[in-house]
N, C-alpha and C positions, 0 to 999 in steps of 0.2 A: 838475866841480862842484867850486866852491871856498866853503867855509863859513867864516866870521870875521866878529866882530862890529864890527870897524875898517872904515867906508868907504875908506880910502886904501890898506889893504892889500888888498881886493877889487878897487880900481882900478890898483893895481900889478900883480897878477896877470894882470889882463886885456890891460894895456899890454905884458905880456912875452910872452903866450901867443897872441893875435889876429893878430898880425903872422906867427906861424908856421904860421897856417892851423889852429890850434887853436879849436874851438868851446868856448866858456866859459859856464856858467852859475853866477850867484852868489847865495849866502844868507846871514842875518845870525844865523839861530838854529838851535840842533839839531833844531828842530820843524819849520821850514821846508824843512831838508834832507830829513827823514824824509818829509815829503808830496811833494817834487819825485821821489824815488826811487820812489814809486808811480806815477808818470805818465810818466818816461822812462829810458830804460837808460843808463847812464854807463859810461865805460871806465877813469875813473880818479875817486877824490874826493880832494881836498886839504883838509883841517880842521884847525880851530885847536883848542886843549885847553882855552883859557878863553874864557867868554863873559859873565861877570858883572864888571862894574867892580872893580878890586882885588883879583881873584881870581886866585892864582899855583898853586895846587895842581894843576891839571891833570885833576881830577875828572870835570868836565864833559865835557871831551873824551873820557875813558875811559870814562865812561857811553854817550856817544854812539856809541862804537867798539863796544861791546858790542852795542847796539841794532842797529848796522850789519851786525854779523856774523850777529844771527838773520834779519835781512833776507836777506842773500845773503853767504855766508862766502865767496865766491869772488872779491868785488868789491874790487880793490886801493885800499887806503887807506894816504895818506901824512900823518902828522901834523905839524904845526908850531905851534912856540910860541916866546914872545922869553924864557922863562924856561927853556930846556931844560938837562938836567943827565943825566947817564948813567943815572940809576935810573928817571927817567920815561921815558926813550928805552926801556931794558928793557922797562918795564910796558906800553908801548904795543905793542911787538913782542909779548910774551906775549898781549896782549889782541887779536892778528889783524892788527895795521899790517903793512905791506909795508916801509916806510921811516919816517924821522924827519928832520927839517931844522929849523933853527934862524932864526929871524928875527934880525936880517936875513939872508936868503941868498943865495947866489951863484947869479946868474943862469943861468949854464950849467949849473950842478949840478942846479937846479931843472928846467930844461928838459929834461935828459938822464933824469932819474927819471922822470917823467910820460910821455916816449917810450918807455921801457923798458918802464915796467907797462902803457901803453896797448897797445902792439904784444902784449904778452904775452896781455892779456885777451883780444884778438882773435883772436889765434890758438888760445887755448884755447877761445873759443866757436866758432869755426869745426870745432874739432876734435871738438867735443861735436856739432855739429849734423851731420857727416859719420858721426859713429859712429852717431846715431839713424837717420840714413838708410840706412845698412848694416843696421840691426837691423830697419827697418820692412821691407827687401826681404828679409831670410834668417833672421830669429830664429825660433824655434819659437813657435806661438802665434799669430803674426801672419798675417793673412790673405795668402796668394799674389799677388805684385804684380811683373810683369814691366814695368820699364819702364827703358831704356837709352837711347832715341831722345833726341837735343838738345831737342825740343820738351817732353821730361817734366821736364827738370832744374828749372824753375821750381815745378814741381807737387811735387817730392820736398823741393824749401828750405822750401816753404809747409808743408808737412806736418810737417817735421821744427821748424820754427817755432813753429807753432800749437798742433800735437799735445797738447806736455805744459800748454798752459794751459786755461782755462775759457772760451776765447773763443768765440763763436756763430760758426759757419762755414756760407758758402752755398757749395755745389758745382753748377757749371754745367757744360753741356754737352752733347752730342746724345745721344740714346737708345742704349744700348749702349756707353759710353765706360768705365764703371767707376766711376758714383758711389757705388754702395754699397758698393763695394771701399774707397775712400778714406774714408767715413764710418767703416768698420771699422777702420782704421788710426790714424785721429784718434782713435778711442775705446781703442785698444790702447796707444797713445802717451802717454794721459793718465793723471793721478793716480785716475781714476774707473775704469780699466780693470779692476779686481776686481768693479764693479758693472755692473749691467746694460745693456746696448745694447740698446733697445726700438726696434724699426723699425715704420713705418705708411706704406701708401701716403696720403696726406692728400688727396690729390686725388682719389682714387677712392673716397670713402667718401660715400654717399648723404647729402644734406643733411639729412633726418631721422634719422640714426642717428650725424653727425658728434658732437655733443655727449657723448653716451653712451659712443661709444669714446673719444674723446680725454679728457674729463673723469670717465666713470664715471658712477652712476647708483645710487639707491636704491631697495627695494623698493617697487612702488606707484607709481613714479615715472609710469608710462604702462601702458598694457593689457598690455604682455609683460614687463613687469619684476616677474618673480617673485621674484627674488633681489636683494642689493647686488650691485654690478659694480665692480670697480676700472678707473679708466680708464688711458690709456697713460702720462699724466704721472704719476701716482702708482708705477706701475708701472715706471718711468724714475727714481723717487725716488733722490738719491745719485748717479744715473748720467749715460746720455748717451741722449736721446730723436731719432731721427733719421725726419724728416718728409720723405718724398719725394714729389715732384710737387706742391711746395708752391703754385706758380703757379696750379694748378690749383683751389684753396680758394676758397670763395665769399666773397663781399664781407662777408656778414652773420655768417659764422664767422672770418673775419680778425680783426674786431675782438676776439672772444673769446679768441682765441690771443694778441693783441697785451697784452690784459690780464693775463694768466697770465706773460708774459715780462715784464712792467713791473714787477708786483708779487710774483711767485712766489707767488699766492695763487689758489686755484680753489675751486668749489663743485660736488658731484655733481649731476648732474639730480634735481630733486625734494628737493633737500637745501639747508638755509638754515645749515648748518656750513661755515664757511671752515677750508679746510686748506691747508697751507704744503708746497710741493715745491722741491726745491734738484735741478735738471737743467740740463745743456748742451743745446743745441738746435744741432744739424745739420741743415740741410736742404738739398734738391737739385730740380733743375729742368732740363728740356730747354728752356724758354721764352727769350726775350727778355726776362727780368721788369724790367729797367729801363724798357724800352718799355712794358711792360703798366702799370707802375707810372704812365708818363707819359700813358698814355692813359684813366685812371681805374679799369683793371681790377685794380689790387692796390695796396693802402694802402701808402704811401710810410712811415708811420712802423714800419709792420711790418716793411718791408724793411730799414730802417736797423737795426732791432733783429736781424734774421736775419743780415745780412751785415757783422759785426765786421771780417770777412776774407772775402773770395771767392777758392775755388779752380776756375779753368777747366780740364777737361780737354779736350784737343786730340782732333780726331777722328783715326781709325786712319789715314785718308789723308796726313794731319799729320806722323805718326810713324812711316813706313814701315820704317823701321831697325829695328822691334821687330815686324814680321808675322812674318819666320822665327823669332824668338825665342817669341814667343806661339802658334804654329803648332805649333813641337816641345814646348813647355809642353803645350798641349792635347793632342797626341797621345800623349805619354808618359800622361797620366791617363786617355785614353779608351781606350788600348789595354789597362791593367791592369784597367779596370772591365770589357771585353767579354771580355778574354782572348784577346786576337789576336795575332799574330805580325806586326804591321806594324813594321817598322824606320827607315822614314822616307818622304820626298816625293821623287819623280822631279825632276830639274832642270828638266822642263817644268812641272810641277804646280807647283813653286816659283815659277817665273817668271810662272806666271798668277795665282798669289795676290799677288806682289808688285805685277802691274799692275792688279789691280783695285782699284774706291776704296772696297768696304767700307761701303754706304751705312749696313748695321746695327752697324757698327763692331766692336768687339772681340766683343760678343756674336755675331754673324753670323759672326764667324770660328770661334769656339768651336763652333758649331753645323753649321758646314761641316765642319770637322775630325772632327766626332764622325759626321757622314752619312756622310764619307768612308771612316772606318776600317771601318764598317759594310759598306760596298757593296764594299770593296777585296779583291779576290782574290789579290794576291798579296803580295811583301814590301815594296813600295815603292807610294805612292798615288800614282796617274796623273791627268792633267787631268779625264778623263772620271769621276772617282771625286769630285770637287770640286763637278761640277753649277753654276757659276758662270759658265761663258764666254758664255752666253746673257743675261746681266745686264749685261754690257760694250757690248752693241749700241747705236750711236747712235741707230738708227733700229729702234727694235723693231716686231715685226709684232704688231698688235694679234689677228690671227685667230689666234695662237697664244698668245696671253695669256688667263690666267683673269681673273675678274670681279674678284678679289683684287688682281692683280698691275696691272691697269687703274686702279684705283681708287689703288694707293700712287702708281704713276706720276705719275697726275694731282696729288694731293697735293704729293708732290716738287718738279714743276713748278711750282705755284702758292705754294709756299713761298719757293721760289727768287725768284719774280717778286716778292713781298711782303718780299723781306729779312728772312724769319724770323719777321713780325710776325704773331701768332697770330689777333688780331682781324680784321686786314685779309684772313688767307687763310681765315679761318671764313667771313666774309661773302660773299667771291669763290666759296667754294663750295658758300654756302647752308646750311652748319651752324651750331649752337652751338659756342661756344668748348670746351665740355665733351666734344661728340660729334668734335669735331676732334682733342682731346687724346687720346682713346680710341682714335682711327683710328691715330693716331701711334704711340701705344705698342704696335698691334697690328702695323705694318708697320715699325717704326723709320722715323727722320726721314731 
């Protein structure tokens, strides 16, 4: 970003930098510069010290430098002026500038300064991101999160990038992939970490009690309202609200959610008093929510509010490198809980786990390990303890399957045939969307 009140200076900087592959934005006043900082992340600022005609003191630039420092003290600033002197240069450095250049400048020196400070800025940004990723994975107080597979690298990077912000995040992925854990990580990495994280299965709330649960109610609002009740938005005030299964919220209730997200205002059921809330929204769904929005089953304007950033969690079958680590993690936790001396998995058991497709994802793996620890009679878990071999059969025998297993198999086949479209699958199965969601939740996708 270059800030100078002289058009020919801005033009000269652009002509110098753009052929070098450097992206340049130009502004002509301190106010415009501060507005631009709120909209885009820059590697280097090159600012003039004088913006008013016939002013040579540099005070305008020094004041701007102080405002930049308040906004981001790590942002490299190079100051320039045609009235340079050693005292002004020293004062600029004291105020936080990284370097000083006098007009007319030497092209090679200006290019060198910009490149050095841009590279340093990028290196520091990456170092902070890696530090946060490491803290997310290992620090005390953070939820346990095992993720070393290449498919999980984009997830970790996004958590590190958006966690410290106030951006609303939509977490997508199949059932059992760890969406709630990611929500906890995002909250723990944010400035709101000391405030509450309130989780609610928004798609599982009956329509008749949805407003009372989410927005609260006052005494006498309806027959069973014997006392005032605080809703989830107010409970999360100052913190984070996690709305799970967001795609299953009825359209009528979606409109009410949208209003709170747009205005930050709500009324408890039965009250005309408007209350303001400051809440960050994290939401999650296993549905193809963009397709649901196109089909008219989910409001597009609400979707835009919810997914400032989307984090998609891959299925466990797409991150097989993590299966062994996750299994060992769950084993350590489970054997301590049940006080059993189970030291590990036999090679055959581990091979079976690595080859299995895990339709229930990480949650199924956790339950499988827990079951195996309970059934294991030796020091190592064997394939028979896992109970997953039958699930790999490509031609299952319906004679040996329970009604639930047959229904689960049918739902998975129809979902694959419909490419995950909930509405089409529900119609094919003769179910309502809500009924299908409940069965998906029951069996895992």
